[in-house]
Kinemage of the C-alpha trace (Angstrom):
@kinemage 1
@onewidth
@group {chain A} dominant
@subgroup {mainchain}
@vectorlist {calphas} color= white
{ca arg a 1} P 76.958 91.270 93.876
{ca arg a 2} L 77.412 88.061 95.784
{ca asp a 3} L 81.231 88.166 95.734
{ca glu a 4} L 81.607 91.672 97.114
{ca ala a 5} L 81.165 93.144 100.589
{ca arg a 6} L 77.802 94.854 100.853
{ca thr a 7} L 79.184 98.168 101.970
{ca pro a 8} L 81.436 99.923 99.395
{ca lys a 9} L 84.799 101.005 100.754
{ca lys a 10} L 86.538 104.070 99.351
{ca leu a 11} L 90.152 103.169 98.856
{ca tyr a 12} L 91.513 106.675 98.445
{ca ala a 13} L 95.087 105.552 99.089
{ca val a 14} L 95.189 103.428 95.949
{ca asp a 15} L 95.305 106.337 93.519
{ca gly a 16} L 94.449 109.522 95.451
{ca thr a 17} L 90.941 109.755 93.940
{ca asp a 18} L 87.508 109.366 95.437
{ca gln a 19} L 86.625 106.454 93.195
{ca asp a 20} L 84.570 103.756 94.906
{ca trp a 21} L 86.077 100.285 95.322
{ca his a 22} L 84.394 97.200 96.682
{ca arg a 23} L 86.361 94.711 98.800
{ca phe a 24} L 85.468 91.209 97.656
{ca lys a 25} L 83.752 88.879 100.105
{ca ser a 26} L 82.471 85.284 100.015
{ca thr a 27} L 83.290 82.812 97.231
{ca gly a 28} L 83.990 83.329 93.533
{ca lys a 29} L 82.800 81.197 90.620
{ca leu a 30} L 86.044 79.191 90.515
{ca gly a 31} L 86.134 78.589 94.244
{ca gln a 32} L 88.093 81.685 95.242
{ca lys a 33} L 87.679 82.550 98.913
{ca trp a 34} L 87.815 86.282 99.442
{ca asp a 35} L 87.867 88.051 102.786
{ca pro a 36} L 87.815 91.851 103.121
{ca ala a 37} L 90.353 91.523 105.968
{ca met a 38} L 92.936 90.456 103.401
{ca val a 39} L 92.867 93.942 101.827
{ca ser a 40} L 94.607 97.041 103.199
{ca thr a 41} L 95.975 100.379 101.987
{ca ser a 42} L 98.826 102.494 103.306
{ca his a 43} L 100.803 105.395 101.804
{ca his a 44} L 99.064 105.130 98.406
{ca arg a 45} L 99.732 101.412 98.188
{ca leu a 46} L 97.169 98.592 98.004
{ca thr a 47} L 98.099 95.282 99.576
{ca glu a 48} L 96.168 92.012 99.148
{ca arg a 49} L 97.296 89.043 101.250
{ca ile a 50} L 97.133 85.349 100.455
{ca gln a 51} L 96.894 83.028 103.476
{ca gly a 52} L 96.222 79.418 102.612
{ca asp a 53} L 93.051 79.266 100.574
{ca val a 54} L 91.922 82.766 101.565
{ca ala a 55} L 92.868 85.896 99.639
{ca gly a 56} L 91.819 89.461 98.917
{ca gly a 57} L 90.332 91.355 96.008
{ca val a 58} L 88.908 94.780 95.084
{ca gly a 59} L 86.764 95.965 92.195
{ca ser a 60} L 86.158 99.468 91.015
{ca thr a 61} L 82.560 100.626 90.650
{ca his a 62} L 83.553 102.961 87.788
{ca tyr a 63} L 82.860 101.520 84.303
{ca gln a 64} L 84.226 103.255 81.269
{ca leu a 65} L 84.443 102.681 77.540
{ca arg a 66} L 88.103 102.827 76.462
{ca gly a 67} L 90.933 104.581 78.259
{ca arg a 68} L 94.385 104.102 79.718
{ca tyr a 69} L 95.376 102.286 82.939
{ca asp a 70} L 98.784 102.588 84.570
{ca met a 71} L 100.105 101.025 87.739
{ca asp a 72} L 103.129 99.439 89.443
{ca phe a 73} L 102.794 96.006 90.959
{ca arg a 74} L 104.719 93.164 92.547
{ca ile a 75} L 103.816 89.876 94.249
{ca ser a 76} L 105.887 87.980 96.756
{ca ala a 77} L 106.853 84.346 96.157
{ca gly a 78} L 104.522 81.821 97.661
{ca ala a 79} L 101.001 80.438 97.472
{ca gly a 80} L 98.130 81.342 95.139
{ca lys a 81} L 98.073 83.625 92.143
{ca phe a 82} L 96.855 87.073 91.080
{ca val a 83} L 95.114 88.837 88.267
{ca leu a 84} L 94.787 92.487 87.198
{ca leu a 85} L 91.854 92.775 84.837
{ca leu a 86} L 89.177 94.816 83.139
{ca gly a 87} L 85.790 93.130 83.334
{ca gly a 88} L 82.286 93.752 82.063
{ca arg a 89} L 79.194 94.150 84.174
{ca glu a 90} L 77.544 91.204 85.927
{ca gly a 91} L 74.758 89.628 83.913
{ca thr a 92} L 76.259 90.524 80.551
{ca pro a 93} L 78.115 88.193 78.102
{ca phe a 94} L 81.605 87.197 79.319
{ca asn a 95} L 83.894 90.085 78.371
{ca glu a 96} L 87.294 90.476 80.035
{ca leu a 97} L 90.849 91.569 79.556
{ca asp a 98} L 93.169 89.894 82.055
{ca phe a 99} L 96.162 92.111 81.416
{ca ala a 100} L 98.457 90.604 84.058
{ca glu a 101} L 97.711 87.166 85.475
{ca gly a 102} L 99.992 84.872 87.359
{ca lys a 103} L 100.349 81.293 86.181
{ca val a 104} L 98.984 78.421 88.304
{ca gly a 105} L 101.821 76.803 90.223
{ca asp a 106} L 104.283 79.636 89.540
{ca ser a 107} L 105.242 80.178 93.168
{ca arg a 108} L 108.465 81.990 92.153
{ca arg a 109} L 106.466 84.567 90.112
{ca arg a 110} L 108.398 84.337 86.855
{ca glu a 111} L 105.654 84.723 84.241
{ca ile a 112} L 102.464 86.679 83.615
{ca ile a 113} L 99.772 86.104 80.966
{ca ala a 114} L 97.588 88.651 79.182
{ca thr a 115} L 94.312 87.141 77.975
{ca arg a 116} L 91.509 88.726 75.997
{ca his a 117} L 88.198 86.878 76.583
{ca trp a 118} L 85.195 87.590 74.357
{ca gly a 119} L 83.141 84.567 75.396
{ca val a 120} L 83.342 81.255 77.255
{ca gly a 121} L 85.880 78.560 76.254
{ca arg a 122} L 89.303 78.400 74.657
{ca ser a 123} L 87.918 79.198 71.211
{ca his a 124} L 86.953 82.647 72.544
{ca leu a 125} L 90.259 83.894 73.864
{ca lys a 126} L 93.756 84.977 72.779
{ca gln a 127} L 96.840 85.001 75.043
{ca his a 128} L 100.316 86.568 75.232
{ca arg a 129} L 103.005 85.707 77.799
{ca val a 130} L 106.059 87.486 79.217
{ca arg a 131} L 108.726 86.383 81.684
{ca ala a 132} L 110.390 88.472 84.390
{ca asn a 133} L 110.916 88.485 88.147
{ca phe a 134} L 107.560 89.707 89.377
{ca thr a 135} L 108.604 89.717 93.036
{ca arg a 136} L 110.192 93.053 92.002
{ca trp a 137} L 108.295 96.194 91.025
{ca his a 138} L 107.133 96.471 87.419
{ca his a 139} L 105.076 99.062 85.622
{ca ile a 140} L 102.180 97.898 83.488
{ca thr a 141} L 100.088 99.942 81.055
{ca val a 142} L 96.868 99.136 79.257
{ca val a 143} L 95.781 101.297 76.322
{ca trp a 144} L 92.288 100.562 75.147
{ca lys a 145} L 91.184 102.278 71.959
{ca arg a 146} L 88.243 101.678 69.604
{ca his a 147} L 89.973 99.076 67.449
{ca lys a 148} L 92.752 97.721 69.729
{ca met a 149} L 93.954 96.865 73.194
{ca asn a 150} L 97.676 96.989 73.995
{ca val a 151} L 99.498 95.915 77.146
{ca arg a 152} L 103.003 97.179 77.948
{ca leu a 153} L 105.360 95.992 80.679
{ca asp a 154} L 107.986 98.516 81.705
{ca gly a 155} L 107.314 100.421 78.469
{ca val a 156} L 107.631 97.407 76.132
{ca arg a 157} L 104.540 96.065 74.431
{ca phe a 158} L 103.984 92.361 74.952
{ca ala a 159} L 100.282 91.957 74.132
{ca his a 160} L 98.439 93.394 71.151
{ca phe a 161} L 94.760 92.650 70.440
{ca thr a 162} L 92.981 93.919 67.327
{ca arg a 163} L 89.969 91.597 67.148
{ca his a 164} L 86.950 91.233 69.423
{ca ile a 165} L 87.624 94.567 71.125
{ca ser a 166} L 85.063 95.403 73.744
{ca lys a 167} L 82.273 97.726 72.677
{ca thr a 168} L 80.819 97.998 76.177
{ca pro a 169} L 82.204 99.576 79.398
{ca met a 170} L 84.505 97.639 81.720
{ca ala a 171} L 85.875 98.245 85.201
{ca leu a 172} L 89.178 97.507 86.874
{ca lys a 173} L 89.563 94.613 89.321
{ca ile a 174} L 92.662 93.696 91.298
{ca gln a 175} L 92.438 90.290 92.937
{ca thr a 176} L 94.361 87.356 94.358
{ca ala a 177} L 93.384 83.754 94.768
{ca gly a 178} L 94.523 81.262 97.425
{ca ala a 179} L 96.410 77.977 97.336
{ca asn a 180} L 93.308 76.023 96.273
{ca ile a 181} L 93.305 77.963 93.009
{ca gly a 182} L 96.918 78.997 92.316
{ca gly a 183} L 99.025 76.373 94.057
{ca ala a 184} L 100.578 75.778 97.456
{ca gly a 185} L 103.330 77.797 99.120
{ca ala a 186} L 104.055 80.292 101.893
{ca asp a 187} L 101.750 83.165 102.647
{ca ala a 188} L 102.083 85.870 100.007
{ca arg a 189} L 101.014 89.392 99.148
{ca leu a 190} L 100.274 91.414 96.058
{ca gln a 191} L 100.983 95.136 96.085
{ca val a 192} L 99.833 97.831 93.672
{ca gln a 193} L 100.742 101.539 93.677
{ca his a 194} L 100.865 104.599 91.425
{ca leu a 195} L 97.522 103.656 89.869
{ca lys a 196} L 96.206 106.085 87.295
{ca ile a 197} L 93.083 105.746 85.140
{ca ser a 198} L 92.505 108.176 82.309
């Protein structure tokens, strides 16, 4: 893929498994500027930095049909935005669940949005929002079953999707975007830990 580094990097420290992850490189479809140097792991914690218009991102090479995803995350106040998502394969119809996405211009990190995309355009999506202080650690869970997708924040369900549920495999991506996408501010960082996929 054009937006990923050519050589896969195993990020064992994210979840303690040998699952392959690619560190994003180059430019995304919306103008995101990803640099592998913005991604690091230490003590089972993934960190993606945002510096100006440059940010970090990783994508799992493991695609699966349905399952459960658990992780803790936080993002410091400042520039840019972030998104935790499940996405379909390249070259297939747009199919995505953005289960935790920062709001453009929300430099204080007070809201996330969960969006189910089953095509291109606003007529092919459904959204739910929840407010909290996301500069602090929060636990997020996605449960994807045959006829529904649920998202829970700290054990409380805030997003429930029962239509247009994906019938094809998806993979986890964890990414940030710089000031040119998410808004100006100080350098920032997204951190993810305790990631479990089942």
